[in-house]
N, C-alpha and C positions, 0 to 999 in steps of 0.2 A: 504494500500500500504506500502511496506517495505521501510525504509529509507536506501538507499544504501550508505550513508555517513558512516554507521557503517559496519565494515568488520566482526567482531566477535560477535557482540551483536545485530544485526538487529532484530532477532526474539524477544529478550527480550524487546527491545524498542517498537516493534509492540504490544506486549501483555500489556505493561504498558499503551500505548495509548488506547487500547481496554478497559482496566480496569478503565480508567478515564472517558470514555464516556458511558459505558454500565454497567448494573448490571451483575456481573459474579458470578457464583457459581460452586462448585465442583460437579462432577458426579462420581459415582463409577466405571463406565466402562473405560477400557483402550482404548483410541482412536488412539494412536500412540506409537511407541517405538523408541529408539535411539541405534544405535550400536556404541560402543566406542572401538577404537583400537589405538595403539601408534601414528599413523599418522593422526588421525582425527583433523579437524579444532579446535574442542573444546580443545583437548589435547595440541595443538600447540599454543593456543592463548596467553598464558603467560602474560607478562606485558601489551602488547597492549590490550588484552581482558579485563584485570582489569581496565585499563584506560577508556575503553569504558563503562564498567558497572558503574564506578564512574561518568562519564559524564552524563549518563542517570539519575542517582540519582539527580545530580545538575540541569539538564535540566527540570525535572518534579517536582522539589520541594521536592524531597526525601532527607532524611538526611543520615548521616553516618550509622545510625542504620537500614536503609533500606537494606543495604548489608547483605549478609549471614555472619554468625559468622566466617566462614573461611576467607572471604575477610576482615572482620574487624580486625581479628588477623594479617593478612598480613600487612595491613596499619599501625597498631600499632607497629609492629616489625620494619617496614621500617623507621618510623620516631622517634622511641623512643630514638635514640642517640642524637636527637636535642631537646628533651623535658625534663624538670626537672623531677626528680624521683617522686616527689609528684603528678604531673599531670598524670604520667604513672599509678600510683596506682589507681587514681580516674577513669581513662579510663578502666582499667582492671576490676573494679567493675561492669561496665556496660556490659562487655563481658560475665560475668558468669551468 
């Protein structure tokens, strides 16, 4: 069942729960596709979508590194003005 508390990441949260409960493996066949255009929910999710993805990481014990590289860079850039330069250098080493 989908958690309707999530507006933009309910499918991601659903698949994380499936992966925690069952053995999941990749299959080579394409089972679905997604059409992306300028007004899709995915394109419009912005900050709220990022917050939901981070909440899923926290809710299920994931870490900052569970996020995609793109999202990690976003959060590093967002907070780097409040972090000493030495810590930014250390964080960037983990992103590459």
